[in-house]
N, C-alpha and C positions, 0 to 999 in steps of 0.2 A: 570814843574820847579818851585822851591820854590823862593819866593822873600822875601827879608829882608831889612829893612831900615839900614842905615849906623850905627846909634847908637846900633841898636840890634847885627848887625854884629861884632862890636868892642867888645861888652859886652860877646857875645857867640861864638867867634871866634873858641876856641877848639872844642866845639860841632859842629859847622858847617864844620870844617875841617874834622871831623870824617865821617859826612855824605857824604862829596865830596869824601873821600877815598873809601867809599862803592859804589861810582858810580853815586851819585846825582849831579845836576848842580844847582848852587844858583845864583840869580841875586841879587845884592846890589843896592839899591835905595837911592837917597838923595832928599828929598822933591817930592816924588812920580817919579822921573826921573831915569831911569837905567843909573848907572855909571860904573858898574864893574860886571863881572861874575866869579864865583868861579867854575872850572871844573877839573875834575881828569886828571892827566897826566898818560896816559897809551899808550902803543904802539898799542893796539887793536884799539883805537879811530883814531889815526893817519893812521893805515893800512885801516880801513874803509873809512876815507875820501879820501885817496890816490886812492882807487879802484873807489870810486863814481866819482872822479874827471877824472879819466882816461875813464871810460864809458861814461861821458858827453862829453869829448872831441871826443871820437870815434863817437858818434852819430853826433856831430856838424859838423865834417869833412865830413861825408857821403854825396856825391854828390855835394859838393862844388866846385867852379871852380875859377880860377883866369884867366880872359879872356877865352882863349880856352884851357888852361891848368888845369889839375885836380891837386889837392893837392898831390895825390900819384905820379903823374909824376915828380912834382918838388922833392919830396923826392928820387925818384929813380935817378934823374939827380944829386943830391947832393951827392950820394953814388959813383958816377963814378970817 
């Protein structure tokens, strides 16, 4: 990931936006501290993040219990 200072970002914004459009992510800093991030807006990124989140949730719920009841049992009870 590329990092640029805020002055450089302001001065070269069109060039940076072209890079982001091609898929790059750019962090903008002020006095060495990250303050913003330019990222492409694409459905693929959102789809990938959604799939990753669902997979993490599936792994998280596996084997978890609430007292003597499993999460799956609670889900089934809610469907009745």
